[in-house]
TINUDREN-988141 format. One record per residue (C-alpha): residue number from 0; residue in one letter; x, y, z. Coordinates in steps of 0.2 Angstrom, whole numbers. Example, Ala and Ser with C-alpha at 12.3 -4.5 7.8 and 13.67 -1.06 7.14 Angstrom:
BEGIN
(r 0 A (62 -22 39)) (r 1 S (68 -5 36)) 
END
This chain:
BEGIN
(r 0 M (-85 -20 85)) (r 1 V (-79 -1 86)) (r 2 S (-91 12 80)) (r 3 M (-85 27 71)) (r 4 K (-93 40 81)) (r 5 A (-83 31 96)) (r 6 V (-67 34 88)) (r 7 L (-69 53 82)) (r 8 L (-76 57 100)) (r 9 G (-60 46 108)) (r 10 G (-47 52 95)) (r 11 A (-51 69 92)) (r 12 L (-38 77 102)) (r 13 A (-24 65 97)) (r 14 L (-29 66 81)) (r 15 A (-28 86 80)) (r 16 M (-9 85 78)) (r 17 S (-6 95 61)) (r 18 V (7 102 52)) (r 19 Q (7 119 61)) (r 20 G (25 124 63)) (r 21 M (31 112 51)) (r 22 A (40 120 37)) (r 23 Q (29 120 21)) (r 24 D (38 129 9)) (r 25 A (46 120 -7)) (r 26 S (62 129 -5)) (r 27 E (64 119 12)) (r 28 L (63 101 2)) (r 29 G (81 93 3)) (r 30 K (84 106 19)) (r 31 S (73 104 33)) (r 32 L (60 92 22)) (r 33 T (67 77 15)) (r 34 P (65 77 -4)) (r 35 M (49 68 -3)) (r 36 G (43 80 9)) (r 37 A (45 72 26)) (r 38 I (51 82 41)) (r 39 K (70 77 41)) (r 40 A (73 80 60)) (r 41 G (69 65 72)) (r 42 N (57 67 85)) (r 43 A (60 75 102)) (r 44 D (65 59 112)) (r 45 G (75 52 98)) (r 46 S (63 36 94)) (r 47 I (61 42 78)) (r 48 P (78 45 71)) (r 49 E (83 59 58)) (r 50 W (81 54 40)) (r 51 T (99 53 34)) (r 52 G (96 48 15)) (r 53 G (85 33 16)) (r 54 Q (98 21 6)) (r 55 V (99 4 14)) (r 56 T (116 -5 13)) (r 57 P (112 -22 7)) (r 58 P (121 -35 20)) (r 59 A (135 -44 15)) (r 60 G (134 -57 4)) (r 61 W (118 -51 -6)) (r 62 K (119 -50 -25)) (r 63 A (108 -41 -37)) (r 64 G (94 -50 -44)) (r 65 E (92 -61 -28)) (r 66 L (79 -59 -14)) (r 67 E (83 -44 -2)) (r 68 I (91 -49 15)) (r 69 D (86 -42 31)) (r 70 P (98 -28 35)) (r 71 Y (90 -25 52)) (r 72 K (93 -44 58)) (r 73 A (102 -39 74)) (r 74 D (88 -28 81)) (r 75 K (79 -35 96)) (r 76 P (60 -30 99)) (r 77 L (61 -13 111)) (r 78 F (43 -21 118)) (r 79 T (27 -30 113)) (r 80 I (10 -22 113)) (r 81 D (-4 -33 116)) (r 82 A (-22 -33 123)) (r 83 K (-15 -33 141)) (r 84 N (-5 -16 139)) (r 85 M (-12 -7 123)) (r 86 D (-21 6 132)) (r 87 K (-4 13 137)) (r 88 Y (0 16 119)) (r 89 A (-17 20 112)) (r 90 E (-14 37 106)) (r 91 K (-1 29 94)) (r 92 L (-11 16 88)) (r 93 P (-22 15 73)) (r 94 E (-40 11 78)) (r 95 G (-40 -5 68)) (r 96 L (-24 -12 76)) (r 97 K (-31 -9 93)) (r 98 A (-48 -18 86)) (r 99 L (-37 -33 82)) (r 100 M (-30 -35 97)) (r 101 K (-47 -34 106)) (r 102 Q (-54 -47 94)) (r 103 Y (-39 -60 95)) (r 104 P (-31 -56 114)) (r 105 D (-23 -72 115)) (r 106 S (-12 -72 99)) (r 107 Y (-13 -52 89)) (r 108 K (2 -43 96)) (r 109 M (14 -30 89)) (r 110 N (32 -32 92)) (r 111 V (40 -15 90)) (r 112 Y (57 -13 84)) (r 113 P (70 1 82)) (r 114 T (65 15 69)) (r 115 H (74 14 52)) (r 116 R (69 28 40)) (r 117 S (74 15 26)) (r 118 A (63 24 11)) (r 119 G (76 31 -2)) (r 120 Y (73 35 -21)) (r 121 P (83 39 -35)) (r 122 D (89 57 -38)) (r 123 R (78 58 -53)) (r 124 I (63 57 -42)) (r 125 Y (68 69 -30)) (r 126 K (72 80 -44)) (r 127 E (54 80 -52)) (r 128 T (45 79 -35)) (r 129 A (53 97 -30)) (r 130 A (46 103 -47)) (r 131 N (30 96 -45)) (r 132 A (29 106 -29)) (r 133 G (28 120 -40)) (r 134 R (17 115 -56)) (r 135 A (5 100 -50)) (r 136 K (-13 104 -47)) (r 137 L (-27 95 -44)) (r 138 A (-40 91 -58)) (r 139 E (-58 96 -56)) (r 140 G (-65 90 -40)) (r 141 G (-49 82 -36)) (r 142 N (-52 68 -47)) (r 143 G (-36 69 -57)) (r 144 V (-19 76 -57)) (r 145 E (-12 89 -70)) (r 146 G (5 95 -72)) (r 147 A (14 83 -62)) (r 148 K (26 70 -69)) (r 149 E (39 55 -62)) (r 150 G (39 62 -45)) (r 151 I (27 64 -30)) (r 152 P (14 76 -36)) (r 153 F (10 85 -19)) (r 154 P (24 83 -7)) (r 155 L (18 97 4)) (r 156 P (-1 91 3)) (r 157 K (-14 104 10)) (r 158 T (-29 91 7)) (r 159 G (-32 74 11)) (r 160 V (-35 69 -8)) (r 161 E (-19 77 -12)) (r 162 V (-11 63 -1)) (r 163 V (-19 49 -9)) (r 164 W (-13 55 -25)) (r 165 N (4 53 -19)) (r 166 H (1 37 -15)) (r 167 L (-7 32 -31)) (r 168 L (7 41 -40)) (r 169 R (21 34 -29)) (r 170 Y (38 29 -38)) (r 171 R (39 8 -38)) (r 172 G (50 7 -52)) (r 173 T (47 8 -71)) (r 174 D (45 -10 -78)) (r 175 T (40 -24 -65)) (r 176 V (38 -41 -67)) (r 177 R (34 -52 -51)) (r 178 R (27 -70 -45)) (r 179 V (16 -68 -29)) (r 180 G (5 -78 -19)) (r 181 Q (-13 -74 -13)) (r 182 A (-21 -83 2)) (r 183 N (-39 -82 9)) (r 184 P (-38 -93 24)) (r 185 Q (-54 -102 32)) (r 186 V (-56 -99 50)) (r 187 D (-46 -112 54)) (r 188 G (-31 -108 44)) (r 189 S (-33 -119 31)) (r 190 Y (-29 -111 13)) (r 191 T (-25 -113 -6)) (r 192 M (-12 -104 -12)) (r 193 I (-17 -93 -28)) (r 194 M (-1 -89 -39)) (r 195 L (-1 -74 -49)) (r 196 E (11 -67 -62)) (r 197 E (9 -49 -63)) (r 198 S (18 -37 -75)) (r 199 V (17 -17 -73)) (r 200 K (23 -3 -83)) (r 201 Y (23 13 -74)) (r 202 L (21 26 -87)) (r 203 Y (19 41 -74)) (r 204 S (36 35 -67)) (r 205 A (45 34 -83)) (r 206 P (59 46 -87)) (r 207 G (50 60 -95)) (r 208 G (33 55 -88)) (r 209 T (17 50 -97)) (r 210 D (12 60 -113)) (r 211 G (-8 54 -110)) (r 212 N (-20 52 -96)) (r 213 I (-13 32 -92)) (r 214 S (-3 30 -76)) (r 215 L (1 13 -79)) (r 216 Y (-1 -4 -88)) (r 217 F (-6 -19 -76)) (r 218 L (-6 -37 -81)) (r 219 Q (-11 -51 -70)) (r 220 E (-12 -70 -75)) (r 221 V (-15 -85 -61)) (r 222 V (-5 -99 -64)) (r 223 A (-11 -109 -50)) (r 224 P (-21 -118 -45)) (r 225 A (-26 -128 -60)) (r 226 R (-43 -123 -58)) (r 227 L (-41 -105 -59)) (r 228 A (-26 -105 -70)) (r 229 G (-25 -95 -87)) (r 230 E (-37 -82 -81)) (r 231 I (-30 -66 -85)) (r 232 L (-34 -47 -80)) (r 233 L (-28 -33 -90)) (r 234 V (-28 -14 -84)) (r 235 H (-25 2 -92)) (r 236 E (-26 13 -75)) (r 237 T (-31 31 -80)) (r 238 I (-24 47 -70)) (r 239 N (-42 56 -71)) (r 240 Q (-54 41 -69)) (r 241 V (-70 50 -70)) (r 242 K (-65 60 -87)) (r 243 E (-58 43 -94)) (r 244 P (-63 27 -83)) (r 245 R (-49 14 -81)) (r 246 N (-51 2 -94)) (r 247 A (-49 -16 -92)) (r 248 W (-51 -33 -100)) (r 249 T (-52 -52 -95)) (r 250 Y (-47 -68 -103)) (r 251 N (-57 -82 -98)) (r 252 P (-48 -99 -103)) (r 253 G (-64 -110 -102)) (r 254 Q (-72 -97 -115)) (r 255 R (-56 -94 -124)) (r 256 R (-62 -73 -126)) (r 257 V (-57 -58 -120)) (r 258 R (-70 -47 -113)) (r 259 R (-71 -30 -108)) (r 260 A (-72 -29 -89)) (r 261 P (-81 -13 -83)) (r 262 N (-84 -19 -66)) (r 263 V (-64 -20 -61)) (r 264 A (-66 -3 -50)) (r 265 Y (-73 3 -33)) (r 266 D (-81 -10 -22)) (r 267 N (-83 -24 -33)) (r 268 P (-75 -40 -27)) (r 269 G (-57 -42 -30)) (r 270 T (-49 -55 -41)) (r 271 A (-49 -73 -33)) (r 272 S (-53 -65 -16)) (r 273 D (-66 -76 -10)) (r 274 G (-75 -59 -7)) (r 275 L (-64 -52 6)) (r 276 R (-58 -37 -2)) (r 277 T (-64 -26 -16)) (r 278 N (-55 -19 -31)) (r 279 D (-50 -2 -23)) (r 280 N (-42 -12 -9)) (r 281 F (-29 -18 -21)) (r 282 D (-11 -9 -16)) (r 283 M (-21 -3 0)) (r 284 F (-30 10 -10)) (r 285 S (-32 11 -30)) (r 286 G (-43 18 -42)) (r 287 A (-54 33 -44)) (r 288 P (-56 45 -27)) (r 289 D (-72 51 -33)) (r 290 R (-84 43 -21)) (r 291 Y (-77 50 -6)) (r 292 D (-73 67 2)) (r 293 W (-56 66 10)) (r 294 K (-50 75 26)) (r 295 L (-32 79 30)) (r 296 V (-33 75 49)) (r 297 G (-14 80 50)) (r 298 R (2 71 53)) (r 299 K (5 60 68)) (r 300 E (17 47 76)) (r 301 M (10 30 75)) (r 302 Y (16 13 78)) (r 303 V (15 4 60)) (r 304 P (20 -10 51)) (r 305 Y (38 -7 44)) (r 306 N (54 -15 37)) (r 307 A (46 -33 35)) (r 308 Y (62 -42 29)) (r 309 T (57 -57 39)) (r 310 L (40 -59 31)) (r 311 H (48 -58 14)) (r 312 G (65 -69 20)) (r 313 K (68 -85 9)) (r 314 D (69 -95 25)) (r 315 V (51 -93 30)) (r 316 T (37 -103 22)) (r 317 Y (19 -100 18)) (r 318 D (15 -111 32)) (r 319 Q (25 -102 45)) (r 320 I (16 -85 40)) (r 321 I (-2 -90 37)) (r 322 K (-11 -94 53)) (r 323 P (-29 -94 59)) (r 324 R (-37 -77 61)) (r 325 H (-23 -69 56)) (r 326 I (-5 -71 50)) (r 327 N (10 -76 62)) (r 328 Q (14 -60 72)) (r 329 D (31 -67 78)) (r 330 L (35 -63 61)) (r 331 A (29 -47 58)) (r 332 R (38 -30 64)) (r 333 Y (31 -14 68)) (r 334 E (41 4 71)) (r 335 L (36 22 76)) (r 336 H (35 33 61)) (r 337 R (27 48 56)) (r 338 V (12 45 46)) (r 339 W (-1 56 36)) (r 340 V (-19 53 44)) (r 341 V (-33 55 30)) (r 342 E (-50 52 34)) (r 343 A (-63 47 19)) (r 344 T (-82 50 20)) (r 345 L (-94 43 6)) (r 346 K (-102 57 -3)) (r 347 P (-120 58 -2)) (r 348 G (-129 51 -17)) (r 349 T (-114 38 -21)) (r 350 S (-113 20 -16)) (r 351 H (-100 11 -8)) (r 352 V (-98 -4 5)) (r 353 Y (-85 6 15)) (r 354 A (-97 21 21)) (r 355 K (-80 29 31)) (r 356 R (-61 25 29)) (r 357 T (-45 31 38)) (r 358 F (-28 29 30)) (r 359 Y (-11 31 38)) (r 360 V (1 36 25)) (r 361 D (20 34 28)) (r 362 E (26 52 27)) (r 363 D (44 46 20)) (r 364 S (37 34 5)) (r 365 W (18 39 4)) (r 366 Q (13 22 6)) (r 367 I (-3 17 15)) (r 368 L (2 7 29)) (r 369 V (-13 4 38)) (r 370 A (-31 6 33)) (r 371 D (-47 5 43)) (r 372 H (-63 2 34)) (r 373 Y (-81 5 41)) (r 374 D (-97 -1 36)) (r 375 G (-113 8 33)) (r 376 R (-118 6 52)) (r 377 G (-101 15 57)) (r 378 Q (-94 -2 62)) (r 379 L (-75 -6 59)) (r 380 W (-75 -20 46)) (r 381 R (-60 -22 38)) (r 382 V (-43 -17 43)) (r 383 G (-28 -18 31)) (r 384 E (-9 -18 35)) (r 385 S (5 -15 22)) (r 386 H (20 -25 26)) (r 387 G (35 -15 16)) (r 388 I (52 -16 12)) (r 389 S (66 -6 3)) (r 390 Y (69 -14 -13)) (r 391 Y (88 -12 -15)) (r 392 S (91 -12 -33)) (r 393 V (77 2 -37)) (r 394 P (78 8 -24)) (r 395 A (61 10 -18)) (r 396 Y (51 7 -2)) (r 397 W (36 -4 -6)) (r 398 S (24 -17 1)) (r 399 T (30 -36 2)) (r 400 L (14 -42 9)) (r 401 D (-3 -34 9)) (r 402 V (-16 -41 23)) (r 403 L (-35 -37 25)) (r 404 Y (-43 -43 40)) (r 405 D (-61 -45 41)) (r 406 L (-67 -43 59)) (r 407 Q (-84 -49 55)) (r 408 S (-81 -66 47)) (r 409 G (-65 -68 58)) (r 410 R (-56 -72 40)) (r 411 Y (-42 -62 30)) (r 412 T (-33 -61 14)) (r 413 G (-16 -59 11)) (r 414 L (-7 -53 -6)) (r 415 G (11 -54 -10)) (r 416 F (18 -71 -2)) (r 417 D (34 -71 -11)) (r 418 N (46 -80 -1)) (r 419 Q (47 -96 -11)) (r 420 E (46 -86 -28)) (r 421 P (59 -78 -38)) (r 422 P (65 -60 -34)) (r 423 Y (55 -46 -44)) (r 424 R (62 -40 -57)) (r 425 F (63 -21 -60)) (r 426 D (71 -21 -78)) (r 427 A (58 -30 -87)) (r 428 N (59 -18 -102)) (r 429 L (42 -20 -105)) (r 430 T (33 -11 -120)) (r 431 A (15 -4 -123)) (r 432 A (12 -19 -134)) (r 433 D (13 -31 -120)) (r 434 F (-2 -23 -112)) (r 435 S (-13 -23 -127)) (r 436 P (-29 -33 -128)) (r 437 D (-21 -43 -144)) (r 438 S (-8 -48 -130)) (r 439 L (-20 -54 -119)) (r 440 R (-27 -67 -133)) (r 441 R (-10 -72 -137)) (r 442 A (-6 -75 -119)) (r 443 G (-22 -84 -117)) (r 444 V (-17 -97 -131)) (r 445 R (1 -100 -126)) 
END
């Protein structure tokens, strides 16, 4: 295992790259900075290209309402990073990915492809992001956001918790319905696919924003296997979860009752995850940030998962993706991108199974791409990877598969398997009534 102390000492110089010299004036949004606050220019050697709009042109033959097709299928790997040559690239590798290569030297590798800055968003989101730069502020203690709507609240972040709020409130459409799988493979690779149907209404991201403290409504129903089918989770996610904690309810088909679920938060076990992830591991990080001190280390070039259209493709089966110890790395794609590095340290007097966490957040989309989680002994415990794509019809860059590796047990959990499922619906026209406790009762007796 890798100790946190060794990471901080060994990587201090590399992680010292800050925003010094980069334009940090709101007037530069859309000029030297992209509308989302990323550096528009490429890097010195051209391995990161200039951002030119982020709008991905769908390949010929793709139609709206269909599963996205890989626009970069013709790309070939530039090189492969593995346990044998990782030292050559160490400065640009998250600690967790280095740990995976060391733990699985014969199978875990990173095929690095040409970089495509494919994150693009509607003009409405760009406009409100620019407005947020002058009006958004943190609530007391950094535990909420005030004055922001629709767009990224802090496109010019000065603190780590601002970056985290950018991830939490990033744009993923307004009304989304999807059917995805979650798998928790045993060490030998055997698994049972748990199918989930999820509906989300993003109030914060809707035109005009939210008029209260609710950022989104979330409804998740287990539809397979039969022994779990019918379990339903309803969440009303709040922007300031310290002032007003997340409201959650569950429906149990055996008891045929709706119950309040106050423990759907922090480090309580995630739904049907076999104890392999916490509630706040969902979406790489979700929920209240109040138990941690957040440090903004700086912006850095890193090799990270990106443009994972192969893992999303309809021609790939779940058995081809799910392998012992980790997913099939021949199907994963990595690129060089600039990310914001944020370190979270557990506050004295609070509790969480993760004592320290490091997040690598994409500058173009504010999606957390990699997350390193350390236990109370300072040992690297779990490593998260978010494999994302640009969804053409929204448009938005969002995860298609999140994987969390447990280095201590040798297992992992993956959420978002969708290759054999219907395409996501981003035009579901959901209403608040669809997310009431009464709707949960009705759904449970269908």
